[in-house]
N, C-alpha and C positions, 0 to 999 in steps of 0.2 A: 681717564687714561691709566691711572694707577691700578684700578680694578682689572682692567684688561691685561696689563702687564703681569699681574699676579695670577690671574686665571688662565692665561695662555700657557703658562708653565704647567699648570694642573692638567690641562687638556693633553699636552704632550706626554706627561707621565701616565695618564689614564690610557692613552692610545697604546703606549708600549706595554702596559700591564695587561691589556685586553688582547694584545697581539693583532691589532688591526692596522691597516695601511694608512688610513686618513683620520684626521681630527679637525674639528672646527669649534669655535666658540660662538654661540649665539647670544647676542647682547640686545636687550630691550631698552630702547631709548625713551625714557619717560617724558611726557609733556612735549612731544614733537608735533608741530602743526603742519609742517611740510616735509615731504620725503618719507622714507620708510620708518616704521616704528621699530623694526628689527634690523640689525646688521649682523653679518657673519664675518668673523675675524679668523685669519690663519696667518701663521708665520710664512715667510717666503719659502722656507723648506717644505712646509706642509702643502702649500699651494703647488709648488713645483712637482712634488711627488704625485699629487692628484692629477695634475696636468699631464704628466708623463704617462700615467696609466690610461687617461682618456685618449691621448693621441695614439697609443698602441691599440686601442680598441679592445682592451682586456675585458672579458665578461666575468666580473668579480663574483656575481651570484653563482655562476656555474663553477668557478674555481673554489668558492667557499663550500659548496655541496660536495665537491670532489675531496676537499681537505677533510670535511666531516666524515665522509665515508672511509677515507684512509685512516683516520684516528680510530674509528670503530673497528676496522679490520685489524689494526695494530693491537688494540686492546683485546680483541677476541683471540688473536694469535698468542698474546702473552698469557691469557688464561689457559689456553690449550697446552702451552709449554709447562705451566706450573702443575697441571694435573699429572699425577703419577700413573704410569701405565700399569694395568693389572698384572699381578704376579702369576707366573705359571707354576702350578703345583706338581 
């Protein structure tokens, strides 16, 4: 339990640093005879955020591609703005 408490904070910090919507901690349970060897742990806030997007039916993959295209367009526009216009002689 102590390890989960420490790591769940790391998961949330990593989620914010990577600017992603969801985070989860995968925990391997050693020496388990019955039940799953792996469990997934989320805080209630993380779970509620994921549930909210699932209920909305948001297509995150399409949204992500759109955001990537937007960032490329923004970067290209910034480069165009920094280039100096040719001088007229």
